[in-house]
LUMBA-642982 format. One record per residue: residue in one letter; x, y, z of N, C-alpha, C in turn. Coordinates in steps of 0.1 Angstrom, whole numbers, plus 5000, padded with zeros to 4 digits. Last residue first. Example, Ala and Ser with C-alpha at 12.3 -4.5 7.8 and 13.67 -1.06 7.14 Angstrom:
BEGIN
S512849785071513749895071512950005079A513249435078512349555078513249675078
***
This chain:
BEGIN
N846127378208847127448215847427378228P843927238198845227218191846427288199D841827058218842327198216843727188210C839426828205840626858212840927008209S837226708194836926818204838226868211D837326678159837626628172837326748182D837226778134836426658137836626598150A839126988137837727018133836726898136C841826978141840926918151839426948149C842327228119842927148129841927108139E841727368096840727278101841327188112D844027538093842727588092841627498099Q846727478091846127478105844627508104L847327508064847627378071846927368084F846627768060846027668052846127528059H848427898077847027908080846227798072I850827848062850627798076849127798080L850227988039850427848038850227788052D849928248048848828188041848928038041N852528288058851428288067850228218061L853928288033854228188043853128178053S852728518022852528388015852828268025E853628708040852228688038851928558031Y856428698037855828648049854328628048Q858528648015857128688014856428628026P861928748018860828648020859428718019I863928857992863128898003862028798005C867128907979866028817980865328837993Y868629167960868229107973867129007971L871429247941870029187940869729117954T873229537936873029427945871529387943R873729767922874229647916873929527924G870929927932872229947925872629827918E869029697943869429827948870829847942R866229497935867629547931867829677936K864629227949864629377948866129417944Q862328957947863629017945863529167944K860428747969860528837958861928887957M859028427978860028537979859828627968L856928267973857428257987858528367989N855728237948855628367956856028357970V856328037932855228017941855028127951S858428137918857228087910856028057919L860428187936859728297930858428247924L861327927940860727997951859928117946K862427877914861327797919860627857931A864428077913863328077903862127997908I866127977932865528107934864228117925H867127747919866327737931865527867935H868527867897867427767895866527757907S870428017911869428087902868227997900L871927817922871227907931870127977923T873027707899872227627908871327707917S874527917890873527867882872527777890H876427957911875428057908874328007900P876927677933877227757921876027847918I877127707969876527647957876827737945A877427777997878527727989877927647977L875727908014875327778010876427708002K877028158017876628078029876327938026E877428237990878528217999878228128011K874728267981875628177974876828147983I873828457999873228327999874128227993E875428667990875628628004874928488006G874428717965875828677967876128617981V871828807970872028677963873428627966P871328968002871828967988872128827983I868228948019869628908019870128908004G865729138037866229038027867729018029S864229298053865129368044865729268034R862729118069862029188058863029268048G865128848076864028948079863529018067A866928648078867428778074866328888077K865428418082866328468093866728608090V864128398058863328428070864228478081L866428338042865628458040864828498052L867328098053868128218053867428348051K865027938046865327968060866328088062F865327938018864128008025864428038040I867627788015867527928010866428008018S866827548026867927618032867927768028L864827478008864427508022865527578029R866427447985865427557986864927588000T867927227993868527347990867627467991P865827017998866727068008867427198005H862527067988863927037983864827097993G860127157997860527018000861926977995L859327397987860027398000860627258004E857927297965859227377963860027387976K855827167978856727097969858027167967L854527377991855227277999856227187990A853627507968854527577977855227477986N851927307957853027357949854027427958A850027277978850927167974852127207966A848827527977849527487989850527367986Q847627517951848627617955849427577967E845927287954847027287944848027397948V844127367974845027257977846127257967D844127727977843527607974844527497975L844027968003844827897993843927777989T842528288008842528148010843428077999A843228548003842528518015842528368018S846628547991845128557989844528528002I849428497977848928597986847428617983L850328327957849828267969849228377979N850128307924850028407934849428347947T852028187900851128137910851128237922A853128367881852628237877851628177887T854228607888852728607886852228467882S856728677911856228587901854728607900T858428997913857628887919857128797908K860829237918860429127909859629027917T861429577920860929457927860429367916K864029817921863129747913862729617921T865430127927864930007933863929947924T868330317924867130267917866730137924T869430577945869430437942868130387935T870930887939869730807941869830667936T873031047934873230937943872030857946N874331217907873031167913873331047921M876531477906876431337905875131297913
***
């Protein structure tokens, strides 16, 4: 019997946020998707779970939302590359894309106090 686990990774190609710089439209799309309370809750769970991610079923249980609703919100986060999915056997994991999150944070902080002599720290 073969005990090897098949692993597949799914990411969105619609809007790729992992880049040296974000443009305003990409940043706005990512912020728009995080602006929904359910999606923000999902993303916070992902970030809390770390690089190994969290099973979809566990997200569903913790947030107490229907599967179809969860699928809709996951698709939105995938569309702006804030997360990816990985299948291990019968379990589908959602994994945060820290590079995209960092790109978004850097985009917001990039010109902090550029027109002022203040120190943002």
